[in-house]
N, C-alpha and C positions, 0 to 999 in steps of 0.2 A: 118404442124400441122392442123389437122381438128378440128375447133371450134364447141362445142357442147352446149355453154352457156355463160352466164355472170354471175359473182358472186363477192362478196367482197373478199377483200385481204386475209382475215383469213381462208374462207372456200373453195376458189377457187381451182380447180383441174387443172391437166396438160393440159387439153383440154378446159379450160375456160379463157375468157379475164376478166381481173379486171382493177381497175383504183386507182390511188393515187393522190389526190388534196389537202389534208390538211397535214401540217408538223407533226401533232400530231400523225398521223397514220404511220409516216415514219418507226418506229420501226418494224412494221409488214412486211416489204418489204423483209428482208433478208430470213425469213422463209416461206413465201407465196409459195405455189405450182403453182400459176397461170402460164399458159403456155405463156401468153402475158400480159403485165401491161402497161396501159396509164399513162404517167407522164409527168411533166413539165420539161424545159430545165435545170433547176436546178438539176435534178436528173438523168441527162442523164449518168453521170459517174457511179452511182450506179447500174444501169441496165445494163452496157456495157456487163456483163458476161452472161446475160440471152439470151435464144434461141431467144426471140422475145420481142420487146418493141416499143411502139408507143410514140414519142416525140412530144408534142403539147403545144402550148401556154396557152391553157385553158382545162386541162384534164377533168374536170367535165362537160364542155359543149360538149366536144367531146363524153364523155361517154353517156350523154343524148341523143344525135343525134344517136348514136349506138344503144341505147334501141329502138328507133322509127324504125331504119332500121330493127332490128332483129323482131320486132313485125309485121312489114309489111310482111317480108319474110316468117314468120311462122303462121300467122293469118289463122286461118280456120273459114270461113264464115258458120254460123249455123242459121237455121231458116229463115222465111220469113223477107223481109225488114220492113214490118209493122205486128207486131204480131197479130194474130187473136183477142186475149183477150184486145187489146188496144181500147178505145172509143174515136173516133175522130168526132166531130161535123161536119156537113155537111158544115157550113160556116167557118170552119177553113182551113188554107192554109198550106200544107206540101209539101216541096220541093221534087221533084221526087227521089233524091239520098238521102233523109234524112233517118235515121233508128229509128223506134219507138219500144221500148221494150215492154215486157209484162206488162198489167195491166196500161198502161200509160192512162191519160186522157187528151185531148186536147179540150178546150172549144170553144165556139162560138167566132169567130172573131181572134182567135189566129193565130200566124204565126211562122212556124219552117223553118229556113234557109237551104241552100244547104250544104250537107255533114254533118250536125249536127246529132249527135247520142243522143237520150234519152234512158237511160238504164230503167230498170223496175220500175214501180210505180211512174213515174214522173207525176206531175200535172201541167199542163200549163193553167192558168185561162184565162177567156175571155178577148179578146182583147190585150193580152200580146204577145210580140214578141221577138224571139230568132233569133239571126244572124247566119251567115255561119260558119262552121267548129268548132262548139261549141261541148262540151261533158258535158252532164248533167247526174250525177251519180243517183243512186237509191234513191227513197224516197224523192227527191226535190220537193218542193212545190214553185211554181213561181205565184204570182198573189192573194194570200190569202188577206183578208182585212187588212189594217193596223189598229193598236190599236188607234182608235179615238173615244172618248166619251167626252160629256159634262155633267157635273155635275149640277143637278136641284133639290132642295129640298131633299138632301141627297140620290138621286138616279142618275144612270148613263144613259144618253140618246145616242144611237148610231150616230155616224157621218158617213154618207155613203161615201165610198172610191170610188170616181168617176174616179180616174186615173187608170193607167195601169202600167206594167212593160216593159221597153225596154233594151234588152240585145244586145250588139254589137257582132262582129265577134271574133273568136278565144278565146272564153270564156270558162273556166272549172269550174263546180260548184260542190262541194264534196257532198257525200251522206247525206240526211236529212238536208240539208240547206234550209232555208226559206227566200224567198224575197217577202216583201209585196208590193201590189199594192199602188200607190199614193193615196192621198186624193182628190187632184184636179189635179195637175201635175202628170206626171209619176214619178215612181222610175227609175233610170237610171244606167245600168252597162255598161261602155264603152269597146271598143276593148281590147282584150289580158288580161282582168282581170282574176285572178285565185283565186278561193274561196275554202277553205278546207271544210271538213265535219262540220255539226252541227254548222253552222253559222247563225245568225239572222240579216237579213238587214231590217230596219224599213221603213215605208212609206216615200216617197219623198227623200230618201237618193240617193246622186249622188256620184258614184265611178268612179274616172278618169281611163284613159287607162293604162294597164300594171301594176296596183296596184295588191297586193296579201294579202291575209289575212289567217293566220293559224286557226286550229280548234278551236271552241267555241267562237269565237270573236262575240261581240254584238255591232251593231252600231244603235243608236236610231234615231227616225224619224227626217227627214230634215238636217241631217249630211251632210256635203260635203267634200269628200276623194279626195285628188288631183291625179295626174298622178304619176306614178312610186312610190308609197308609199307602205310600208309594215307594217302590224299589227300582232303582234305576238299573240300566242295562248292565249286564255282567257282574251284578253284585251277587254276593253269597251270603246267606243266612245259616249259620251252623246249628246243628241238631239241639233240640230241647231248650232252645231260647225263646224268650217272649218279646215281642214288640207291642208296646202300648198303642192305643188308638192315636191316629194322627202323627205317627212317626214318619219320617221321609229319609230314605236311605239313598245317598248320592251314587251315582254310576261307579261300577268297579270296586266299591267298598267291600269289605269282608267284616260281617258282624260277628264278633267274638264274644259279646256278653250280651245279656238282655238289655233292653232299652226300656225303661219304665216311665218316661216322661216324654210328652209330645215334642217335636221339634226336627230339625233338619240335622243328620248326622252324616259324618264322612270318615272313612278310614282307608287311606290308600297312601302309597308313596309316590310323591310327585316324579313325573317324567323328567329325566336329565340325560346328559350325555353319558355314554357307558363309563367313561374315566371318572367322571363325578360320582356316578352311582356306586361304583366300587368303593371309592373312598368313603362315601357316606355310609355304606354297608358296613365297611370295616370299623367305622366309628361306633355304629350301632351295637357291635359285638362288645364294645369296651363300657357301654352304658351302665351296666350292672355294677362294674368294678369302680368306676367314676363315682357313682351314687355312694357307694360305701365310703369312699375317700371324702367326698362333700360332708357327709354326716359326720365323719370323725373330726373334720376341721370345724364344722359348726359346734361340735360338743367341746373341742378345745377352746374356741373363741368363748363360748359361754362359761366355762370354767374359769378362764383368765379374768373375765368380768367380775365373776363372783369372788375371786381372790383380790 
């Protein structure tokens, strides 16, 4: 079998490799035309009649590594290592094997580590640092001013943002994500962190190693995210809060308090018809009053028991 590509089970052809890692897609296996399927040991019997199958304890991980191998073998280098339209300050430091795409801006004192790739239109602010083997997608802004203002007589006065951004090794940052520089100390993204598109990381945030955030997450200033955490798409972490290591926040949740124990946390109002939502919202407004009434009733019951 000559392999021409990788594809999902439903659309794979006889010369392509696919994978199955979740039981809910098992029904697609009998009808798939894939020439080879990567599966776990539990499905070894189901694929026994196929011409080719790969049995592995972690099919998704195997497939992920296969995609990287495929890209390495089929990657075609195009253009110069540093695009002529990139603007790099003479006082910036860029590793000899880093790749800087079109229209990137690297400001004074900034550093780009070995084997790091900046796609088009990436801006790396002054004194900000990116480690080795990072991938920064188009439109990312690293080191814009954090949102810091002091109110005086009804007007806002700017607080100069004197820190920078420090990004570790093996970090990937999705398109149009923004990471603000710190007010005094640096904003820190540790090794192995993965950030999706359109994420906002506020000033002085600290994200621990190997944590991951899905698209449109917002992390407000001075929040601290532990190691190996995940934050689902559209979720918000309020400022000055802390998440312990191995905390997982569900999509669209709003984190309003620090989470100090590992686990899965969800904070959202379930989707409903507008009429039902309005009724539930009206009931929520009464919760405080109802709570006081219940406490009073409990106290009366306890007093009656004692007498």
